[in-house]
Backbone as ProteinMPNN parsed JSONL, in Angstrom:
{"seq_chain_A": "MGWAAIAIMVPTLIALGLVAWFGRETRGADLRRLDEAMDEPLVG", "coords_chain_A": {"N_chain_A": [[16.29, -32.109, 26.363], [18.472, -30.435, 26.339], [19.028, -29.984, 23.634], [16.868, -28.449, 22.864], [17.303, -26.113, 24.312], [19.653, -25.207, 23.108], [18.722, -24.821, 20.513], [17.09, -22.629, 20.901], [18.837, -20.761, 21.94], [20.823, -20.191, 19.97], [19.677, -18.649, 17.677], [18.937, -16.423, 19.19], [21.372, -15.402, 20.163], [22.553, -14.74, 17.727], [20.823, -12.711, 16.878], [21.266, -10.795, 18.907], [23.932, -10.24, 18.372], [23.719, -9.032, 15.835], [22.254, -6.731, 16.493], [24.113, -5.437, 18.144], [26.161, -5.008, 16.281], [25.005, -3.37, 14.212], [24.199, -1.286, 15.824], [26.628, -0.254, 16.682], [27.618, 0.746, 14.286], [26.073, 3.022, 13.822], [26.513, 4.592, 16.01], [27.329, 7.673, 17.409], [26.98, 8.946, 15.021], [25.246, 11.388, 13.11], [21.97, 10.952, 12.906], [20.119, 12.307, 11.434], [21.434, 13.073, 9.106], [21.781, 10.582, 7.939], [19.116, 9.927, 7.472], [18.409, 11.919, 5.615], [20.062, 11.202, 3.493], [18.916, 8.814, 2.758], [16.566, 9.663, 1.66], [17.248, 10.781, -0.744], [17.221, 10.274, -4.281], [18.603, 7.392, -5.914], [19.328, 7.337, -8.567], [19.969, 9.998, -10.624]], "CA_chain_A": [[16.112, -30.737, 26.804], [19.653, -29.686, 25.952], [18.91, -29.557, 22.233], [15.881, -27.366, 22.803], [17.956, -24.904, 24.813], [20.589, -24.759, 22.072], [17.925, -24.344, 19.383], [16.583, -21.307, 21.263], [19.951, -19.862, 22.24], [21.592, -19.811, 18.777], [19.12, -17.472, 16.995], [18.946, -15.289, 20.109], [22.716, -14.842, 20.149], [22.757, -14.117, 16.415], [20.067, -11.455, 16.89], [21.988, -9.854, 19.759], [25.13, -9.837, 17.647], [23.327, -8.083, 14.791], [21.897, -5.472, 17.149], [25.365, -4.801, 18.571], [26.911, -4.603, 15.089], [24.369, -2.215, 13.589], [24.213, -0.198, 16.804], [27.969, 0.325, 16.675], [27.797, 1.478, 13.03], [25.387, 4.315, 13.858], [26.851, 5.323, 17.23], [28.076, 8.887, 17.179], [26.635, 9.537, 13.734], [24.028, 12.185, 13.118], [20.975, 10.149, 12.211], [19.404, 13.143, 10.467], [22.165, 12.963, 7.842], [21.447, 9.275, 7.377], [17.742, 10.003, 6.981], [18.423, 12.736, 4.413], [20.706, 10.433, 2.434], [17.997, 7.779, 2.306], [15.497, 10.302, 0.894], [17.746, 11.165, -2.063], [17.128, 9.179, -5.264], [19.887, 6.792, -6.285], [19.623, 7.69, -9.965], [19.565, 11.396, -10.791]], "C_chain_A": [[17.314, -29.889, 26.41], [19.581, -29.165, 24.535], [17.928, -28.414, 22.092], [16.499, -26.053, 23.27], [18.92, -24.342, 23.771], [19.833, -24.173, 20.889], [17.34, -22.955, 19.652], [17.73, -20.312, 21.404], [20.66, -19.361, 20.977], [20.957, -18.617, 18.053], [19.098, -16.227, 17.883], [20.311, -14.619, 20.114], [23.031, -14.169, 18.814], [22.046, -12.762, 16.372], [20.771, -10.407, 17.745], [23.26, -9.359, 19.082], [24.816, -8.83, 16.559], [22.954, -6.726, 15.378], [23.152, -4.727, 17.583], [26.136, -4.264, 17.373], [26.308, -3.34, 14.468], [24.29, -1.036, 14.542], [25.562, 0.493, 16.825], [28.19, 1.157, 15.409], [27.16, 2.855, 13.08], [25.741, 5.127, 15.091], [27.705, 6.541, 16.887], [27.767, 9.56, 15.857], [25.353, 10.349, 13.889], [22.988, 11.453, 12.28], [20.141, 10.983, 11.24], [20.096, 13.106, 9.117], [21.853, 11.644, 7.156], [20.042, 9.297, 6.784], [17.673, 10.822, 5.697], [19.035, 11.962, 3.238], [19.761, 9.361, 1.901], [16.865, 8.373, 1.475], [15.932, 10.677, -0.518], [17.616, 9.998, -3.03], [18.518, 8.665, -5.643], [20.307, 7.185, -7.691], [19.079, 9.09, -10.202], [19.004, 11.622, -12.112]], "O_chain_A": [[17.15, -28.694, 26.166], [20.014, -28.048, 24.252], [18.137, -27.508, 21.285], [16.243, -25.0, 22.686], [18.989, -23.128, 23.58], [20.24, -23.158, 20.324], [17.12, -22.188, 18.715], [17.596, -19.149, 21.024], [21.06, -18.198, 20.931], [21.658, -17.63, 17.828], [19.225, -15.108, 17.387], [20.396, -13.392, 20.073], [23.704, -13.139, 18.782], [22.606, -11.781, 15.885], [20.862, -9.246, 17.345], [23.62, -8.189, 19.209], [25.564, -7.87, 16.372], [23.305, -5.687, 14.818], [23.242, -3.512, 17.407], [26.707, -3.176, 17.445], [27.015, -2.362, 14.227], [24.312, 0.111, 14.098], [25.627, 1.714, 16.973], [28.884, 2.173, 15.459], [27.66, 3.779, 12.438], [25.299, 6.27, 15.205], [28.689, 6.433, 16.156], [28.26, 10.66, 15.604], [24.489, 10.023, 14.704], [23.131, 11.355, 11.061], [19.525, 10.436, 10.326], [19.428, 13.108, 8.083], [21.681, 11.593, 5.938], [19.811, 8.743, 5.709], [16.945, 10.451, 4.776], [18.557, 12.071, 2.109], [19.803, 9.035, 0.714], [16.261, 7.667, 0.667], [15.091, 10.87, -1.396], [17.869, 8.853, -2.653], [19.483, 9.427, -5.682], [21.495, 7.345, -7.973], [17.89, 9.349, -10.012], [18.609, 12.743, -12.431]]}, "name": "protein", "num_of_chains": 1, "seq": "MGWAAIAIMVPTLIALGLVAWFGRETRGADLRRLDEAMDEPLVG"}
C-alpha cells in the first residue's frame, strides 16, 4: 500500500509545482498583452 500512495503522490506534487511555477510567472502581468503577443506572427 505504501508504493501505491507514493505512485499517486509523486505526479500530484509535480502537477502542483507546475501550477505554482506558471502561476507565479503570470502574476501581476496584464494577460491581455500576453494574448496580443500570441496573436502576432513569429515571422513577418
